[in-house]
N, C-alpha and C positions, 0 to 999 in steps of 0.2 A: 519880646513882645509883652505887653501888659495884659491883665485879665479883662479890661474894659473893652478891648477891640474884638473884632470877629474871631472866632475860634478856628484853629487849624484842624485839619482832619485828624491828626494824632491826638489832639486834646479832646475832641468831641468823643472819640472812642474811649478815652480814659475816664471821662467823667459823665455819667448818665444825666445828671441834672443840666449840664451844659448843653447836651444834645436836645433835650426837651425844650429849652429856651429857644434854641435855634429854630426848631420846628414851629414853635408858636410864633416867632418873629416872621418866619417865612409864610405861615399860614394867614397871618393877619393882613388881609387885603392885598396880597401881592398876586401878580399874574402867574406865579409859579405853582400855586395850589392845584390847578387842574393837571399840570404836568406831573406833579408828585402823585396825584391820585391815579393817573394813567400808568405811571411807572409801577406803582403798587399793584395795579391790576395785572400788568404784564408779568411782574414777578410772580404773582400768585398763580397765573395761568402757565407760565413756562417753567418756573423753577420750584414751585411749591407743589409737590406731588401728594401731599397728605390727603387732600379731599378725594383724589382719584383712588388712592390705595384704600382709604376708609370705605369708599363705595364698593370697591371690589371685595373687600373683606365682608361687608354686609351682604352682598350678593352671594358670596361663597357660603356663608353661615346660613342664609335663607335657603339656598339650594339644597344644602345637605341636612339641615335640621328641620326646616319647615315643610318643604315639598316632598323630600324623599322619606322623611320620617324614619322608621326603623327598618327600612328595606335592606340596607347594607348589613345591619345587625342580623336580620333574618337570613340573609344570604350567607353570612359567615357562620351562623348557627347551623344551617343546612350543610354547609361545607364541612364543619366540624363533625357533624353526625355521620356524613358520608365517609370521612376519613376514619372515624372510630369504627364504623361498620366494616370498612375495608380491612383495617388492621385486625379486628377481632374475628371476622368470619371468612371473608374472601381470601385474604392473604394466607391463612393457614391451609385452606382448601387448595389453593394454588401450589403452595409448597409441597403438600402431600402428593398432589397429582404429578408435580414435577419429579419428586423423588421416585414415585412408582414408575413413571414413564422412563426416567433415567436408568433405573435398575433394569427394566425390561430392555431398553436400548443397549445397555452395557452387555447384557446376556446375549442379545442378538449379534452385537459386534464381536463378542468373544467367539461365538459359534462361527461367524463368517471368517474370522481370523484363523480359527482352527481348520476350516475347510480350505482356505487359501494355502495354509502350510502343507496340508496333505496333498493338494494339487501340485504345489511346488516340488514336494518330495517325489511324487509320481513322475513329473516332468523331468526332474533331475535323474531319476532312475532310468527313464526311457532314453534320455540323452546319453547316459552312461552306456546302456545296452547298445545303442546305435553306434557310439564311439568304439565300443569293444568289437562289434560286428565289422565296422569299418577297418579297424586295426587287423582283425583276423583276415579279412579279405585282402588287405594290403600285404600282410605277411604271406598269404597264399599266393598272391600275385607275384611277389618278389621271389618266393621259392620256385614258382612255376617258371619265371623268367630265368632264374639261375639254372634250373634243370634244362630249359630250352637252350641256354647259352652253352652248357656243357655238352648237350646233344649236338649242337651245331659245331662245337669245337671237335668232338669225336668224329662227326661226319666229315668235317674239313680235314682232320688227320687221316681218315680213311681215304678220302678223295686224293689227298696229297700223296699217300702211300701208293694208291693205285696209279696215280700219275707218274710217280717215281719209277714204279715197277714197269709201267708201260713205256716210259722213256728208256729204261735199261733194256727192255726187250727189243725196242726199236733200234737201240744202239747195237745190240748183239746181232739183230737181223741185218742191219746195214753193214755191220762188220763182216758178217758171213757173206752177204751179197757182195761186198767189195772183194773179199777173198776169192769168191767164185769168179767174179769179173776179172779179177787179177789173173786167174788161171787162164781164162779165155783170151785175155789181152796179151798175155806173155807169149803166146804161140807165134 
């Protein structure tokens, strides 16, 4: 292509003078001029956000610098003073009160712990005494049972001996009775 003909899109982007000539040629009495103007307006409304952003920036600056003035600065200064007062006066008082109360609480807990240990020792001693009493009763019961069993065995031996003697006497008595009967029967 030669330089005298209409420019291609690649060439118009490469040379700014060529693009200007093209706009002038298009703008000179052609019906495209209102379309170009409308496209420019659409571009500025849809794609060019600079005016909106600049308006928001102006509103932001106006809101914070003009309307509010030094209110935020005063709030921050009051907050700084409150923090300083808290750090210098309130916090040390709170720490001292906390240490005093903690020391008192530790003493009370130690006393309660000692009391619990004493109660546990007493309970342990009472359980030991009860266990000892129970063992003594058990030993006494076992000894009594053994004595009772020996006594029963002795009584059983006595009864067995009496029974054996009674059986022997009855045998002797029956033997004598048989002998006497045998005397009468032999006649």
